[in-house]
N, CA, C and O atoms as a printed pandas DataFrame, in Angstrom:
     atom_number atom_name residue_name chain_id  residue_number  x_coord  y_coord  z_coord
0              1         N          MET        A               1   77.499   93.966   73.698
1              2        CA          MET        A               1   78.908   93.997   74.046
2              3         C          MET        A               1   79.063   93.514   75.479
3              4         O          MET        A               1   78.366   94.006   76.366
4              5         N          GLY        A               2   79.963   92.559   75.734
5              6        CA          GLY        A               2   80.176   92.014   77.062
6              7         C          GLY        A               2   81.059   92.906   77.916
7              8         O          GLY        A               2   81.527   93.956   77.475
8              9         N          LYS        A               3   81.273   92.474   79.126
9             10        CA          LYS        A               3   82.104   93.225   80.060
10            11         C          LYS        A               3   83.556   93.168   79.608
11            12         O          LYS        A               3   84.062   92.110   79.233
12            13         N          LEU        A               4   84.216   94.314   79.647
13            14        CA          LEU        A               4   85.612   94.378   79.229
14            15         C          LEU        A               4   86.513   93.790   80.304
15            16         O          LEU        A               4   86.259   93.958   81.497
16            17         N          GLY        A               5   87.553   93.111   79.885
17            18        CA          GLY        A               5   88.504   92.529   80.824
18            19         C          GLY        A               5   89.631   93.484   81.140
19            20         O          GLY        A               5   89.701   94.587   80.598
20            21         N          LYS        A               6   90.516   93.048   82.028
21            22        CA          LYS        A               6   91.655   93.866   82.429
22            23         C          LYS        A               6   92.524   94.163   81.209
23            24         O          LYS        A               6   92.813   93.270   80.412
24            25         N          GLY        A               7   92.930   95.403   81.071
25            26        CA          GLY        A               7   93.769   95.807   79.961
26            27         C          GLY        A               7   92.990   96.168   78.702
27            28         O          GLY        A               7   93.593   96.512   77.686
28            29         N          GLU        A               8   91.669   96.095   78.751
29            30        CA          GLU        A               8   90.852   96.422   77.589
30            31         C          GLU        A               8   90.135   97.762   77.734
31            32         O          GLU        A               8   89.383   98.155   76.842
32            33         N          TRP        A               9   90.356   98.466   78.838
33            34        CA          TRP        A               9   89.704   99.738   79.071
34            35         C          TRP        A               9   90.655  100.682   79.787
35            36         O          TRP        A               9   91.679  100.255   80.322
36            37         N          CYS        A              10   90.315  101.968   79.797
37            38        CA          CYS        A              10   91.094  102.948   80.562
38            39         C          CYS        A              10   90.133  103.964   81.171
39            40         O          CYS        A              10   89.000  104.117   80.714
40            41         N          ARG        A              11   90.597  104.644   82.194
41            42        CA          ARG        A              11   89.761  105.601   82.915
42            43         C          ARG        A              11   89.894  107.002   82.329
43            44         O          ARG        A              11   90.958  107.416   81.870
44            45         N          TRP        A              12   88.774  107.711   82.365
45            46        CA          TRP        A              12   88.712  109.104   81.929
46            47         C          TRP        A              12   87.946  109.888   82.995
47            48         O          TRP        A              12   87.132  109.323   83.725
48            49         N          HIS        A              13   88.212  111.188   83.079
49            50        CA          HIS        A              13   87.467  112.021   84.023
50            51         C          HIS        A              13   87.109  113.359   83.378
51            52         O          HIS        A              13   87.737  113.801   82.416
52            53         N          ARG        A              14   86.072  113.990   83.948
53            54        CA          ARG        A              14   85.645  115.319   83.522
54            55         C          ARG        A              14   84.951  115.997   84.702
55            56         O          ARG        A              14   84.626  115.349   85.698
56            57         N          TYR        A              15   84.731  117.291   84.583
57            58        CA          TYR        A              15   84.088  118.070   85.645
58            59         C          TYR        A              15   82.818  118.711   85.113
59            60         O          TYR        A              15   82.752  119.105   83.949
60            61         N          ASN        A              16   81.799  118.813   85.979
61            62        CA          ASN        A              16   80.580  119.516   85.582
62            63         C          ASN        A              16   80.715  120.992   85.959
63            64         O          ASN        A              16   81.762  121.421   86.444
64            65         N          ALA        A              17   79.649  121.768   85.733
65            66        CA          ALA        A              17   79.690  123.216   85.980
66            67         C          ALA        A              17   79.929  123.543   87.454
67            68         O          ALA        A              17   80.465  124.607   87.764
68            69         N          GLN        A              18   79.541  122.646   88.372
69            70        CA          GLN        A              18   79.741  122.880   89.805
70            71         C          GLN        A              18   81.129  122.441   90.267
71            72         O          GLN        A              18   81.463  122.594   91.442
72            73         N          GLY        A              19   81.929  121.907   89.373
73            74        CA          GLY        A              19   83.280  121.481   89.721
74            75         C          GLY        A              19   83.348  120.067   90.280
75            76         O          GLY        A              19   84.387  119.663   90.801
76            77         N          GLU        A              20   82.262  119.311   90.180
77            78        CA          GLU        A              20   82.257  117.929   90.671
78            79         C          GLU        A              20   82.841  117.010   89.611
79            80         O          GLU        A              20   82.521  117.118   88.428
80            81         N          LYS        A              21   83.702  116.104   90.056
81            82        CA          LYS        A              21   84.389  115.215   89.130
82            83         C          LYS        A              21   83.556  113.975   88.837
83            84         O          LYS        A              21   82.916  113.413   89.726
84            85         N          GLU        A              22   83.577  113.563   87.582
85            86        CA          GLU        A              22   82.928  112.323   87.161
86            87         C          GLU        A              22   84.001  111.456   86.513
87            88         O          GLU        A              22   84.790  111.941   85.702
88            89         N          GLN        A              23   84.031  110.179   86.869
89            90        CA          GLN        A              23   84.991  109.246   86.294
90            91         C          GLN        A              23   84.245  108.116   85.617
91            92         O          GLN        A              23   83.215  107.657   86.111
92            93         N          ARG        A              24   84.767  107.665   84.479
93            94        CA          ARG        A              24   84.189  106.525   83.771
94            95         C          ARG        A              24   85.302  105.758   83.077
95            96         O          ARG        A              24   86.397  106.270   82.847
96            97         N          CYS        A              25   84.982  104.513   82.752
97            98        CA          CYS        A              25   85.907  103.677   81.995
98            99         C          CYS        A              25   85.378  103.527   80.581
99           100         O          CYS        A              25   84.185  103.310   80.370
100          101         N          PHE        A              26   86.282  103.644   79.612
101          102        CA          PHE        A              26   85.944  103.470   78.202
102          103         C          PHE        A              26   86.930  102.485   77.578
103          104         O          PHE        A              26   88.063  102.369   78.044
104          105         N          PRO        A              27   86.512  101.776   76.533
105          106        CA          PRO        A              27   87.428  100.853   75.855
106          107         C          PRO        A              27   88.660  101.599   75.338
107          108         O          PRO        A              27   88.569  102.757   74.930
108          109         N          ILE        A              28   89.785  100.939   75.361
109          110        CA          ILE        A              28   91.027  101.544   74.863
110          111         C          ILE        A              28   90.840  101.892   73.398
111          112         O          ILE        A              28   90.268  101.111   72.637
112          113         N          GLY        A              29   91.316  103.047   73.006
113          114        CA          GLY        A              29   91.200  103.510   71.632
114          115         C          GLY        A              29   89.963  104.355   71.394
115          116         O          GLY        A              29   89.838  104.983   70.344
116          117         N          THR        A              30   89.049  104.380   72.351
117          118        CA          THR        A              30   87.831  105.180   72.233
118          119         C          THR        A              30   88.071  106.552   72.851
119          120         O          THR        A              30   88.639  106.665   73.937
120          121         N          ILE        A              31   87.638  107.583   72.153
121          122        CA          ILE        A              31   87.710  108.934   72.710
122          123         C          ILE        A              31   86.283  109.362   72.996
123          124         O          ILE        A              31   85.486  109.510   72.070
124          125         N          PRO        A              32   85.938  109.567   74.290
125          126        CA          PRO        A              32   84.557  109.919   74.634
126          127         C          PRO        A              32   84.143  111.264   74.053
127          128         O          PRO        A              32   84.960  112.173   73.912
128          129         N          ALA        A              33   82.865  111.374   73.721
129          130        CA          ALA        A              33   82.324  112.612   73.152
130          131         C          ALA        A              33   82.178  113.676   74.240
131          132         O          ALA        A              33   81.952  113.368   75.411
132          133         N          HIS        A              34   82.312  114.924   73.823
133          134        CA          HIS        A              34   82.166  116.062   74.746
134          135         C          HIS        A              34   80.677  116.395   74.899
135          136         O          HIS        A              34   79.964  116.514   73.903
136          137         N          ASP        A              35   80.211  116.543   76.131
137          138        CA          ASP        A              35   78.814  116.880   76.410
138          139         C          ASP        A              35   78.716  118.328   76.880
139          140         O          ASP        A              35   79.636  118.848   77.512
140          141         N          GLU        A              36   77.607  118.967   76.569
141          142        CA          GLU        A              36   77.358  120.345   76.993
142          143         C          GLU        A              36   77.277  120.403   78.523
143          144         O          GLU        A              36   76.660  119.539   79.146
144          145         N          GLY        A              37   77.890  121.408   79.117
145          146        CA          GLY        A              37   77.826  121.575   80.570
146          147         C          GLY        A              37   78.926  120.835   81.317
147          148         O          GLY        A              37   78.976  120.872   82.547
148          149         N          TYR        A              38   79.798  120.173   80.590
149          150        CA          TYR        A              38   80.911  119.438   81.193
150          151         C          TYR        A              38   82.213  119.875   80.546
151          152         O          TYR        A              38   82.219  120.370   79.419
152          153         N          SER        A              39   83.312  119.691   81.259
153          154        CA          SER        A              39   84.617  119.909   80.651
154          155         C          SER        A              39   84.894  118.741   79.705
155          156         O          SER        A              39   84.164  117.750   79.711
156          157         N          ALA        A              40   85.925  118.855   78.911
157          158        CA          ALA        A              40   86.294  117.766   78.003
158          159         C          ALA        A              40   86.792  116.576   78.820
159          160         O          ALA        A              40   87.358  116.745   79.900
160          161         N          TRP        A              41   86.577  115.386   78.298
161          162        CA          TRP        A              41   87.092  114.188   78.969
162          163         C          TRP        A              41   88.616  114.211   78.917
163          164         O          TRP        A              41   89.208  114.558   77.895
164          165         N          THR        A              42   89.240  113.840   80.026
165          166        CA          THR        A              42   90.690  113.766   80.114
166          167         C          THR        A              42   91.056  112.370   80.590
167          168         O          THR        A              42   90.443  111.843   81.519
168          169         N          GLN        A              43   92.052  111.776   79.956
169          170        CA          GLN        A              43   92.435  110.417   80.327
170          171         C          GLN        A              43   93.090  110.416   81.704
171          172         O          GLN        A              43   93.845  111.330   82.035
172          173         N          GLY        A              44   92.806  109.399   82.500
173          174        CA          GLY        A              44   93.337  109.275   83.853
174          175         C          GLY        A              44   92.264  109.569   84.879
175          176         O          GLY        A              44   91.115  109.844   84.533
176          177         N          THR        A              45   92.643  109.509   86.140
177          178        CA          THR        A              45   91.665  109.716   87.203
178          179         C          THR        A              45   91.646  111.152   87.717
179          180         O          THR        A              45   90.758  111.512   88.489
180          181         N          GLY        A              46   92.598  111.970   87.308
181          182        CA          GLY        A              46   92.605  113.360   87.739
182          183         C          GLY        A              46   93.120  113.505   89.165
183          184         O          GLY        A              46   93.529  112.528   89.793
184          185         N          THR        A              47   93.093  114.719   89.661
185          186        CA          THR        A              47   93.551  115.012   91.007
186          187         C          THR        A              47   92.531  114.509   92.021
187          188         O          THR        A              47   91.347  114.832   91.916
188          189         N          PRO        A              48   92.976  113.718   93.007
189          190        CA          PRO        A              48   92.019  113.229   94.006
190          191         C          PRO        A              48   91.560  114.358   94.922
191          192         O          PRO        A              48   92.274  115.341   95.119
192          193         N          SER        A              49   90.370  114.207   95.475
193          194        CA          SER        A              49   89.851  115.206   96.404
194          195         C          SER        A              49   90.608  115.099   97.729
195          196         O          SER        A              49   91.276  114.100   97.996
196          197         N          GLU        A              50   90.496  116.128   98.541
197          198        CA          GLU        A              50   91.152  116.118   99.853
198          199         C          GLU        A              50   90.661  114.939  100.692
199          200         O          GLU        A              50   91.441  114.285  101.384
200          201         N          ARG        A              51   89.354  114.679  100.617
201          202        CA          ARG        A              51   88.771  113.568  101.376
202          203         C          ARG        A              51   89.341  112.231  100.913
203          204         O          ARG        A              51   89.667  111.370  101.730
204          205         N          ALA        A              52   89.459  112.064   99.599
205          206        CA          ALA        A              52   90.007  110.820   99.058
206          207         C          ALA        A              52   91.470  110.657   99.470
207          208         O          ALA        A              52   91.896  109.557   99.823
208          209         N          LEU        A              53   92.235  111.739   99.427
209          210        CA          LEU        A              53   93.636  111.681   99.850
210          211         C          LEU        A              53   93.746  111.312  101.321
211          212         O          LEU        A              53   94.561  110.465  101.689
212          213         N          ARG        A              54   92.936  111.936  102.163
213          214        CA          ARG        A              54   92.956  111.659  103.594
214          215         C          ARG        A              54   92.610  110.198  103.860
215          216         O          ARG        A              54   93.270  109.536  104.661
216          217         N          ASN        A              55   91.569  109.692  103.182
217          218        CA          ASN        A              55   91.181  108.290  103.362
218          219         C          ASN        A              55   92.297  107.342  102.946
219          220         O          ASN        A              55   92.560  106.352  103.627
220          221         N          THR        A              56   92.946  107.641  101.839
221          222        CA          THR        A              56   94.035  106.796  101.358
222          223         C          THR        A              56   95.195  106.807  102.342
223          224         O          THR        A              56   95.741  105.755  102.676
224          225         N          ARG        A              57   95.571  107.996  102.807
225          226        CA          ARG        A              57   96.690  108.092  103.758
226          227         C          ARG        A              57   96.388  107.329  105.044
227          228         O          ARG        A              57   97.247  106.620  105.568
228          229         N          GLU        A              58   95.162  107.476  105.550
229          230        CA          GLU        A              58   94.791  106.771  106.784
230          231         C          GLU        A              58   94.791  105.268  106.583
231          232         O          GLU        A              58   95.232  104.530  107.465
232          233         N          ALA        A              59   94.306  104.795  105.439
233          234        CA          ALA        A              59   94.274  103.359  105.165
234          235         C          ALA        A              59   95.688  102.787  105.061
235          236         O          ALA        A              59   95.963  101.713  105.595
236          237         N          VAL        A              60   96.576  103.496  104.381
237          238        CA          VAL        A              60   97.960  103.033  104.252
238          239         C          VAL        A              60   98.636  103.034  105.616
239          240         O          VAL        A              60   99.367  102.103  105.954
240          241         N          SER        A              61   98.391  104.077  106.391
241          242        CA          SER        A              61   98.975  104.167  107.728
242          243         C          SER        A              61   98.514  103.013  108.606
243          244         O          SER        A              61   99.326  102.394  109.294
244          245         N          ARG        A              62   97.208  102.717  108.586
245          246        CA          ARG        A              62   96.676  101.596  109.381
246          247         C          ARG        A              62   97.261  100.269  108.928
247          248         O          ARG        A              62   97.545   99.400  109.752
248          249         N          ALA        A              63   97.441  100.110  107.637
249          250        CA          ALA        A              63   97.931   98.838  107.101
250          251         C          ALA        A              63   99.371   98.564  107.518
251          252         O          ALA        A              63   99.761   97.405  107.663
252          253         N          HIS        A              64  100.160   99.607  107.711
253          254        CA          HIS        A              64  101.579   99.429  108.010
254          255         C          HIS        A              64  101.950   99.699  109.461
255          256         O          HIS        A              64  103.082   99.437  109.868
256          257         N          LEU        A              65  101.015  100.217  110.242
257          258        CA          LEU        A              65  101.298  100.592  111.619
258          259         C          LEU        A              65  101.581   99.370  112.476
259          260         O          LEU        A              65  100.794   98.424  112.496
260          261         N          GLY        A              66  102.697   99.387  113.179
261          262        CA          GLY        A              66  103.018   98.328  114.122
262          263         C          GLY        A              66  103.588   97.069  113.506
263          264         O          GLY        A              66  103.812   96.093  114.222
264          265         N          ILE        A              67  103.830   97.052  112.212
265          266        CA          ILE        A              67  104.402   95.870  111.575
266          267         C          ILE        A              67  105.907   96.061  111.495
267          268         O          ILE        A              67  106.381   96.964  110.805
268          269         N          PRO        A              68  106.676   95.208  112.204
269          270        CA          PRO        A              68  108.124   95.372  112.190
270          271         C          PRO        A              68  108.721   95.035  110.821
271          272         O          PRO        A              68  108.206   94.178  110.103
272          273         N          LYS        A              69  109.791   95.704  110.478
273          274        CA          LYS        A              69  110.470   95.491  109.209
274          275         C          LYS        A              69  111.664   94.557  109.424
275          276         O          LYS        A              69  112.402   94.688  110.400
276          277         N          SER        A              70  111.835   93.624  108.506
277          278        CA          SER        A              70  112.958   92.694  108.593
278          279         C          SER        A              70  114.239   93.435  108.221
279          280         O          SER        A              70  114.181   94.484  107.578
280          281         N          PRO        A              71  115.400   92.900  108.618
281          282        CA          PRO        A              71  116.662   93.547  108.235
282          283         C          PRO        A              71  116.811   93.663  106.712
283          284         O          PRO        A              71  117.399   94.628  106.223
284          285         N          GLU        A              72  116.287   92.693  105.964
285          286        CA          GLU        A              72  116.368   92.760  104.501
286          287         C          GLU        A              72  115.534   93.917  103.966
287          288         O          GLU        A              72  115.960   94.638  103.064
288          289         N          GLN        A              73  114.313   94.091  104.545
289          290        CA          GLN        A              73  113.463   95.204  104.130
290          291         C          GLN        A              73  114.132   96.531  104.426
291          292         O          GLN        A              73  114.117   97.447  103.603
292          293         N          ARG        A              74  114.724   96.628  105.614
293          294        CA          ARG        A              74  115.398   97.872  105.995
294          295         C          ARG        A              74  116.549   98.187  105.043
295          296         O          ARG        A              74  116.754   99.337  104.656
296          297         N          ALA        A              75  117.294   97.151  104.674
297          298        CA          ALA        A              75  118.421   97.345  103.758
298          299         C          ALA        A              75  117.922   97.815  102.390
299          300         O          ALA        A              75  118.524   98.698  101.779
300          301         N          LYS        A              76  116.823   97.226  101.908
301          302        CA          LYS        A              76  116.271   97.631  100.610
302          303         C          LYS        A              76  115.768   99.066  100.654
303          304         O          LYS        A              76  115.978   99.824   99.707
304          305         N          MET        A              77  115.094   99.456  101.762
305          306        CA          MET        A              77  114.604  100.825  101.890
306          307         C          MET        A              77  115.775  101.800  101.930
307          308         O          MET        A              77  115.718  102.880  101.342
308          309         N          ARG        A              78  116.835  101.407  102.628
309          310        CA          ARG        A              78  118.017  102.261  102.724
310          311         C          ARG        A              78  118.643  102.462  101.346
311          312         O          ARG        A              78  118.981  103.586  100.972
312          313         N          LEU        A              79  118.796  101.369  100.587
313          314        CA          LEU        A              79  119.399  101.463   99.257
314          315         C          LEU        A              79  118.544  102.296   98.304
315          316         O          LEU        A              79  119.075  102.996   97.441
316          317         N          ALA        A              80  117.224  102.221   98.459
317          318        CA          ALA        A              80  116.336  102.987   97.586
318          319         C          ALA        A              80  116.527  104.486   97.786
319          320         O          ALA        A              80  116.391  105.262   96.840
320          321         N          LYS        A              81  116.840  104.895   99.006
321          322        CA          LYS        A              81  116.981  106.323   99.305
322          323         C          LYS        A              81  118.425  106.813   99.203
323          324         O          LYS        A              81  118.668  108.013   99.074
324          325         N          LEU        A              82  119.367  105.899   99.260
325          326        CA          LEU        A              82  120.782  106.257   99.268
326          327         C          LEU        A              82  121.188  106.926   97.959
327          328         O          LEU        A              82  120.907  106.404   96.881
328          329         N          GLY        A              83  121.833  108.055   98.049
329          330        CA          GLY        A              83  122.338  108.733   96.866
330          331         C          GLY        A              83  121.340  109.635   96.173
331          332         O          GLY        A              83  121.681  110.267   95.173
332          333         N          LYS        A              84  120.097  109.718   96.682
333          334        CA          LYS        A              84  119.126  110.626   96.062
334          335         C          LYS        A              84  119.499  112.058   96.438
335          336         O          LYS        A              84  119.714  112.345   97.615
336          337         N          PRO        A              85  119.580  112.955   95.465
337          338        CA          PRO        A              85  119.950  114.332   95.793
338          339         C          PRO        A              85  118.845  115.030   96.584
339          340         O          PRO        A              85  117.657  114.810   96.344
340          341         N          LYS        A              86  119.250  115.861   97.515
341          342        CA          LYS        A              86  118.318  116.640   98.328
342          343         C          LYS        A              86  118.503  118.117   97.984
343          344         O          LYS        A              86  119.622  118.579   97.761
344          345         N          THR        A              87  117.402  118.843   97.943
345          346        CA          THR        A              87  117.494  120.269   97.665
346          347         C          THR        A              87  118.086  120.974   98.886
347          348         O          THR        A              87  118.130  120.413   99.980
348          349         N          LEU        A              88  118.531  122.191   98.682
349          350        CA          LEU        A              88  119.094  122.977   99.781
350          351         C          LEU        A              88  118.047  123.176  100.879
351          352         O          LEU        A              88  118.363  123.098  102.066
352          353         N          GLU        A              89  116.800  123.431  100.475
353          354        CA          GLU        A              89  115.728  123.619  101.454
354          355         C          GLU        A              89  115.485  122.336  102.255
355          356         O          GLU        A              89  115.282  122.386  103.468
356          357         N          HIS        A              90  115.507  121.188  101.569
357          358        CA          HIS        A              90  115.291  119.909  102.240
358          359         C          HIS        A              90  116.413  119.641  103.250
359          360         O          HIS        A              90  116.152  119.194  104.367
360          361         N          ARG        A              91  117.654  119.913  102.854
361          362        CA          ARG        A              91  118.778  119.697  103.770
362          363         C          ARG        A              91  118.673  120.606  104.989
363          364         O          ARG        A              91  118.976  120.197  106.110
364          365         N          ARG        A              92  118.241  121.843  104.757
365          366        CA          ARG        A              92  118.083  122.788  105.870
366          367         C          ARG        A              92  116.983  122.295  106.827
367          368         O          ARG        A              92  117.145  122.357  108.046
368          369         N          ASN        A              93  115.870  121.807  106.269
369          370        CA          ASN        A              93  114.779  121.287  107.100
370          371         C          ASN        A              93  115.222  120.071  107.903
371          372         O          ASN        A              93  114.864  119.935  109.073
372          373         N          MET        A              94  116.005  119.176  107.275
373          374        CA          MET        A              94  116.501  118.000  108.004
374          375         C          MET        A              94  117.425  118.427  109.143
375          376         O          MET        A              94  117.386  117.848  110.228
376          377         N          SER        A              95  118.243  119.428  108.898
377          378        CA          SER        A              95  119.153  119.922  109.921
378          379         C          SER        A              95  118.382  120.517  111.098
379          380         O          SER        A              95  118.706  120.252  112.255
380          381         N          GLU        A              96  117.367  121.316  110.800
381          382        CA          GLU        A              96  116.556  121.917  111.869
382          383         C          GLU        A              96  115.826  120.849  112.672
383          384         O          GLU        A              96  115.730  120.951  113.895
384          385         N          ALA        A              97  115.315  119.831  111.998
385          386        CA          ALA        A              97  114.617  118.745  112.693
386          387         C          ALA        A              97  115.573  118.003  113.616
387          388         O          ALA        A              97  115.207  117.650  114.737
388          389         N          GLN        A              98  116.787  117.768  113.155
389          390        CA          GLN        A              98  117.784  117.072  113.977
390          391         C          GLN        A              98  118.136  117.909  115.209
391          392         O          GLN        A              98  118.302  117.369  116.302
392          393         N          LEU        A              99  118.248  119.217  115.031
393          394        CA          LEU        A              99  118.539  120.096  116.170
394          395         C          LEU        A              99  117.390  120.077  117.187
395          396         O          LEU        A              99  117.626  120.066  118.395
396          397         N          ARG        A             100  116.142  120.074  116.688
397          398        CA          ARG        A             100  114.992  119.996  117.592
398          399         C          ARG        A             100  114.978  118.670  118.354
399          400         O          ARG        A             100  114.694  118.643  119.551
400          401         N          ARG        A             101  115.287  117.562  117.655
401          402        CA          ARG        A             101  115.326  116.256  118.333
402          403         C          ARG        A             101  116.392  116.240  119.416
403          404         O          ARG        A             101  116.159  115.735  120.514
404          405         N          ALA        A             102  117.567  116.795  119.110
405          406        CA          ALA        A             102  118.650  116.828  120.085
406          407         C          ALA        A             102  118.247  117.661  121.304
407          408         O          ALA        A             102  118.539  117.282  122.438
408          409         N          ALA        A             103  117.581  118.791  121.074
409          410        CA          ALA        A             103  117.146  119.641  122.187
410          411         C          ALA        A             103  116.116  118.917  123.044
411          412         O          ALA        A             103  116.166  119.009  124.271
412          413         N          ARG        A             104  115.169  118.189  122.417
413          414        CA          ARG        A             104  114.172  117.425  123.175
414          415         C          ARG        A             104  114.840  116.345  124.010
415          416         O          ARG        A             104  114.474  116.135  125.167
416          417         N          ARG        A             105  115.820  115.657  123.430
417          418        CA          ARG        A             105  116.539  114.618  124.177
418          419         C          ARG        A             105  117.257  115.215  125.381
419          420         O          ARG        A             105  117.265  114.637  126.468
420          421         N          LYS        A             106  117.856  116.375  125.168
421          422        CA          LYS        A             106  118.582  117.035  126.251
422          423         C          LYS        A             106  117.627  117.453  127.364
423          424         O          LYS        A             106  117.941  117.296  128.544
424          425         N          GLU        A             107  116.449  117.991  126.988
425          426        CA          GLU        A             107  115.444  118.378  127.984
426          427         C          GLU        A             107  114.960  117.166  128.771
427          428         O          GLU        A             107  114.814  117.233  129.992
428          429         N          THR        A             108  114.716  116.074  128.083
429          430        CA          THR        A             108  114.258  114.845  128.739
430          431         C          THR        A             108  115.321  114.320  129.691
431          432         O          THR        A             108  115.017  113.903  130.808
432          433         N          LYS        A             109  116.567  114.343  129.241
433          434        CA          LYS        A             109  117.679  113.868  130.073
434          435         C          LYS        A             109  117.809  114.733  131.328
435          436         O          LYS        A             109  118.000  114.213  132.428
436          437         N          ASN        A             110  117.703  116.069  131.159
437          438        CA          ASN        A             110  117.796  116.972  132.313
438          439         C          ASN        A             110  116.628  116.759  133.265
439          440         O          ASN        A             110  116.817  116.768  134.482
440          441         N          ALA        A             111  115.426  116.569  132.734
441          442        CA          ALA        A             111  114.248  116.355  133.587
442          443         C          ALA        A             111  114.384  115.046  134.355
443          444         O          ALA        A             111  114.027  114.980  135.531
444          445         N          ASN        A             112  114.890  114.019  133.713
445          446        CA          ASN        A             112  115.076  112.736  134.393
446          447         C          ASN        A             112  116.135  112.826  135.475
447          448         O          ASN        A             112  115.982  112.226  136.539
448          449         N          SER        A             113  117.220  113.575  135.219
449          450        CA          SER        A             113  118.275  113.677  136.219
450          451         C          SER        A             113  117.823  114.501  137.418
451          452         O          SER        A             113  118.284  114.256  138.533
452          453         N          GLU        A             114  116.927  115.478  137.217
453          454        CA          GLU        A             114  116.402  116.265  138.326
454          455         C          GLU        A             114  115.473  115.435  139.199
455          456         O          GLU        A             114  115.428  115.627  140.414
456          457         N          ASN        A             115  114.741  114.526  138.601
457          458        CA          ASN        A             115  113.804  113.681  139.354
458          459         C          ASN        A             115  114.518  112.581  140.123
459          460         O          ASN        A             115  113.985  112.081  141.114
460          461         N          HIS        A             116  115.693  112.197  139.694
461          462        CA          HIS        A             116  116.421  111.089  140.304
462          463         C          HIS        A             116  117.711  111.591  140.961
463          464         O          HIS        A             116  118.792  111.059  140.707
464          465         N          THR        A             117  117.589  112.599  141.791
465          466        CA          THR        A             117  118.788  113.124  142.455
466          467         C          THR        A             117  119.230  112.196  143.566
467          468         O          THR        A             117  118.411  111.545  144.215
468          469         N          GLN        A             118  120.518  112.144  143.773
469          470        CA          GLN        A             118  121.086  111.322  144.831
470          471         C          GLN        A             118  120.960  112.057  146.161
471          472         O          GLN        A             118  121.080  113.281  146.200
472          473         N          TRP        A             119  120.720  111.329  147.251
473          474        CA          TRP        A             119  120.540  111.945  148.581
474          475         C          TRP        A             119  121.836  112.052  149.276
475          476         O          TRP        A             119  121.893  112.541  150.404
């Protein structure tokens, strides 16, 4: 049997007795057999480990850091978020964050005015 091409296989995962995840690819339509000492195979990649999540977040952050967004990109991002409902907790958190930002701005403004007093 030759190497399977794109769209001819899917990923499955399972865990051993120590809780370590194993991932493999099997042809579409195939259901892998259950082995002793392992959990049953489950389709998909499963929950990523903390290390994998951290690596992914850092890589995405590095890839996008310092790249300016065009006005068209900004408009598309704005439209994607516009009208999405926010939970009461989310709205409260946004309000608290805005109050903290305003307080920081006020502190900075006061500190700058104290340093630049007129003689």
